[in-house]
C-alpha positions as CSV (number, residue, x, y, z in Angstrom):
1,X,51.8,82.3,11.4
2,X,48.4,80.6,11.0
3,X,47.7,81.4,14.7
4,X,48.4,85.1,14.0
5,X,45.8,85.1,11.2
6,X,43.1,83.4,13.2
7,X,41.1,86.6,14.1
8,X,40.6,87.3,10.4
9,X,39.8,83.7,9.5
10,X,37.3,83.4,12.4
11,X,35.9,87.0,12.3
12,X,32.4,85.8,11.7
13,X,32.5,83.4,14.6
14,X,34.0,86.1,16.9
15,X,31.4,88.6,15.9
16,X,28.5,86.1,16.6
17,X,29.9,85.0,19.9
18,X,30.7,88.6,21.0
19,X,27.2,89.9,20.2
20,X,25.6,86.9,21.9
21,X,27.8,87.6,25.0
22,X,26.8,91.3,25.1
23,X,23.1,90.7,24.4
24,X,22.9,87.8,26.8
25,X,24.3,89.8,29.6
26,X,21.4,92.2,29.6
27,X,18.6,89.8,28.5
28,X,15.6,90.2,30.8
29,X,16.9,93.3,32.6
30,X,14.8,96.5,32.8
31,X,17.3,98.9,31.4
32,X,19.1,96.5,29.1
33,X,22.4,97.8,27.6
34,X,21.8,101.2,29.3
35,X,23.5,99.5,32.3
36,X,26.8,100.0,30.4
37,X,26.2,103.7,30.9
38,X,24.5,103.6,34.3
39,X,27.2,101.5,36.0
40,X,30.1,103.9,35.4
41,X,27.9,106.8,36.4
42,X,27.0,105.1,39.7
43,X,30.6,104.3,40.4
44,X,31.7,107.8,39.4
45,X,29.3,109.3,41.9
46,X,30.5,107.0,44.7
47,X,34.2,107.6,44.1
48,X,33.8,111.3,43.5
49,X,32.0,111.7,46.8
50,X,34.7,109.6,48.7
51,X,37.8,111.0,47.1
52,X,36.6,114.5,46.3
53,X,34.5,115.3,49.4
54,X,35.1,112.9,52.2
55,X,38.8,112.4,51.6
56,X,40.0,115.2,49.3
57,X,42.3,113.9,46.6
58,X,45.9,114.9,46.1
59,X,45.3,116.0,42.5
60,X,47.3,119.1,41.8
61,X,45.0,122.0,41.1
62,X,41.9,120.1,41.9
63,X,40.4,122.9,44.0
64,X,40.9,125.4,41.3
65,X,39.4,123.2,38.6
66,X,36.4,122.2,40.7
67,X,35.0,118.8,41.6
68,X,33.4,118.5,38.1
69,X,36.7,118.3,36.3
70,X,38.1,116.0,39.0
71,X,35.1,113.7,38.4
72,X,35.8,113.7,34.7
73,X,39.4,112.9,35.1
74,X,38.4,110.2,37.6
75,X,36.0,108.8,35.1
76,X,38.7,108.6,32.4
77,X,40.9,106.5,34.8
78,X,38.0,104.3,35.8
79,X,37.1,103.5,32.2
80,X,40.6,102.3,31.4
81,X,40.8,100.3,34.6
82,X,37.3,98.8,34.1
83,X,38.5,97.5,30.7
84,X,41.4,95.7,32.3
85,X,39.2,94.5,35.2
86,X,36.5,93.0,33.0
87,X,39.0,91.1,30.7
88,X,41.3,89.8,33.4
89,X,38.7,88.9,36.0
90,X,37.0,86.8,33.4
91,X,40.1,85.2,32.0
92,X,40.9,82.5,34.5
93,X,37.5,80.8,34.0
94,X,37.2,81.6,30.3
95,X,37.9,78.1,29.2
96,X,36.7,76.1,32.2
97,X,33.2,77.6,31.8
98,X,33.0,76.4,28.2
99,X,33.6,72.6,28.4
100,X,31.5,72.0,25.3
101,X,33.9,74.1,23.2
102,X,36.9,72.3,24.6
103,X,35.6,68.9,23.6
104,X,35.1,70.1,20.0
105,X,38.4,69.5,18.3
106,X,37.6,71.8,15.4
107,X,36.6,74.7,17.6
108,X,39.3,77.5,17.7
109,X,39.5,78.2,21.4
110,X,41.6,81.3,20.8
111,X,38.5,83.2,19.8
112,X,37.3,83.1,23.4
113,X,39.9,85.7,24.2
114,X,38.7,87.9,21.4
115,X,35.1,87.6,22.6
116,X,36.0,88.6,26.1
117,X,38.0,91.6,24.8
118,X,35.3,92.8,22.4
119,X,32.6,92.5,25.1
120,X,34.8,94.6,27.4
121,X,35.6,97.1,24.6
122,X,31.8,97.6,24.0
123,X,31.3,98.7,27.6
124,X,34.4,100.8,27.5
125,X,33.3,102.5,24.3
126,X,29.9,103.3,25.8
127,X,31.6,104.9,28.8
128,X,34.0,106.8,26.6
129,X,31.2,108.3,24.6
130,X,29.6,109.4,27.9
131,X,33.0,110.9,29.0
132,X,33.4,112.8,25.8
133,X,29.9,114.2,25.9
134,X,30.2,115.3,29.5
135,X,33.7,116.9,28.9
136,X,32.5,118.5,25.7
137,X,29.5,120.1,27.3
138,X,30.7,120.9,30.8
139,X,34.5,120.4,30.8
140,X,37.3,121.3,28.5
141,X,35.2,121.1,25.3
142,X,35.7,119.0,22.2
143,X,39.1,118.9,20.5
144,X,40.7,117.2,17.5
145,X,43.1,115.3,19.7
146,X,40.3,113.2,21.0
147,X,40.3,111.4,17.6
148,X,43.5,109.8,18.8
149,X,41.7,107.8,21.5
150,X,41.6,104.6,19.4
151,X,45.4,104.9,18.8
152,X,45.9,105.2,22.6
153,X,43.7,102.2,23.5
154,X,44.8,99.9,20.7
155,X,48.1,98.8,22.3
156,X,46.3,98.5,25.7
157,X,43.7,96.1,24.1
158,X,46.5,94.1,22.5
159,X,48.3,93.7,25.9
160,X,45.0,92.7,27.6
161,X,44.4,90.0,25.0
162,X,47.8,88.5,25.5
163,X,47.2,88.5,29.3
164,X,43.8,87.1,28.8
165,X,45.2,84.1,26.9
166,X,47.8,83.5,29.5
167,X,45.4,83.6,32.4
168,X,42.8,81.5,30.6
169,X,45.4,78.8,29.8
170,X,46.8,78.8,33.3
171,X,43.3,78.9,34.9
172,X,42.6,75.5,33.5
173,X,45.5,73.9,35.4
174,X,45.6,76.3,38.4
175,X,42.0,76.9,39.6
176,X,43.2,79.1,42.5
177,X,44.2,81.7,39.8
178,X,40.6,83.0,39.7
179,X,40.8,83.9,43.4
180,X,44.2,85.7,42.9
181,X,43.4,87.8,39.9
182,X,40.7,89.8,41.7
183,X,43.0,91.3,44.3
184,X,45.7,91.9,41.7
185,X,43.3,93.9,39.6
186,X,42.3,95.9,42.6
187,X,46.0,96.7,43.2
188,X,46.4,98.0,39.7
189,X,43.6,100.6,40.5
190,X,45.0,101.9,43.7
191,X,48.6,101.8,42.6
192,X,47.8,103.4,39.3
193,X,47.0,107.0,38.3
194,X,43.3,106.6,38.7
195,X,42.7,108.7,41.8
196,X,45.9,110.7,41.5
197,X,48.4,111.6,38.9
198,X,51.9,110.2,38.8
199,X,53.3,113.5,40.0
200,X,51.4,113.1,43.3
201,X,53.4,110.1,44.3
202,X,56.8,110.2,46.0
203,X,59.6,110.7,43.4
204,X,61.2,107.4,44.3
205,X,57.9,105.5,43.6
206,X,57.1,107.2,40.3
207,X,59.2,104.9,38.1
208,X,57.6,101.9,39.7
209,X,54.2,103.3,38.7
210,X,55.2,102.8,35.0
211,X,55.1,99.0,35.6
212,X,51.4,99.2,36.1
213,X,49.7,98.3,32.8
214,X,47.1,101.0,33.1
215,X,49.5,103.9,33.7
216,X,50.4,104.8,30.2
217,X,46.8,104.4,28.8
218,X,45.3,106.4,31.6
219,X,47.8,109.2,31.2
220,X,47.6,109.3,27.4
221,X,43.7,109.2,27.5
222,X,43.7,112.2,29.8
223,X,46.3,114.0,27.7
224,X,44.2,113.7,24.5
225,X,40.8,114.3,26.1
226,X,41.4,117.0,28.6
227,X,44.7,118.7,27.7
228,X,44.1,119.0,24.0
229,X,47.5,117.4,23.2
230,X,48.4,114.6,21.0
231,X,49.7,111.4,22.6
232,X,53.4,111.1,23.5
233,X,54.3,109.1,20.5
234,X,57.6,107.8,21.8
235,X,56.0,106.6,25.1
236,X,53.1,105.0,23.1
237,X,55.5,103.3,20.7
238,X,57.4,101.7,23.6
239,X,54.2,100.6,25.2
240,X,53.0,99.1,21.9
241,X,56.2,97.1,21.5
242,X,55.7,95.6,25.0
243,X,52.0,95.0,24.3
244,X,52.9,93.2,21.0
245,X,55.4,91.0,22.9
246,X,52.8,90.1,25.5
247,X,50.2,89.4,22.8
248,X,52.5,87.0,20.9
249,X,53.7,85.3,24.1
250,X,50.1,84.9,25.3
251,X,49.0,83.4,22.0
252,X,52.0,81.1,21.9
253,X,51.4,79.9,25.5
254,X,47.7,79.3,24.9
255,X,48.3,77.3,21.8
256,X,50.8,75.1,23.6
257,X,48.8,74.6,26.8
258,X,45.4,74.0,25.1
259,X,46.6,70.6,24.0
260,X,45.9,69.3,27.5
261,X,42.7,71.2,28.2
262,X,40.4,68.2,27.4
263,X,42.3,65.9,29.8
264,X,41.9,68.4,32.7
265,X,38.4,69.6,32.0
């Protein structure tokens, strides 16, 4: 039970480390934290051109809605996937790149997962603000259902934190994991509803798409942002239950495996 309470007990430390991580990433750059907005815009332009012009997407009604709405729907999927990508790509080396913390017996290593998640959430929040502004001004407009975005993303963040702890712990003992995670993250993008909706896939493959951790968050984000509908509460509740189980297992595995970190590092 003490492990479950550690975010609250170490909230000041998490806040300091997360802010240092965010500010340190842009220290010395010309545009600073504006890169958190420029990066998704640049990627949006590239993917929109490739999948909307060069190789037209299979999105139903894309021609009627125009390339602008396709770009916004694409951006929504990209933001969710980018959140997963930033957390998981960093996870395998999260502990091994911080040997000084490992050697400090009193340092709560679990907070490193929270720092990685909060840093990724900062970038996701900046991109979501951009998405809402663009959609409000040039897309479907503003709606009350967009207030449900935090409820949609909260279980996703919980699941990512559990996966982050698992990969961080395993990455200490299996250094090849860092090379494996990158391709797996790429698979979640192309076998997820980022460039196409679930309905565009063959009927036999659609149930398998639900196994992708970004499927439910992407679909629910688009539902509340573009369709003006509240989340599918039953679907979200099931996803939240799975996310909680992954969170608890990841925290348990990390707390067990961290006892040998100092010997390996």
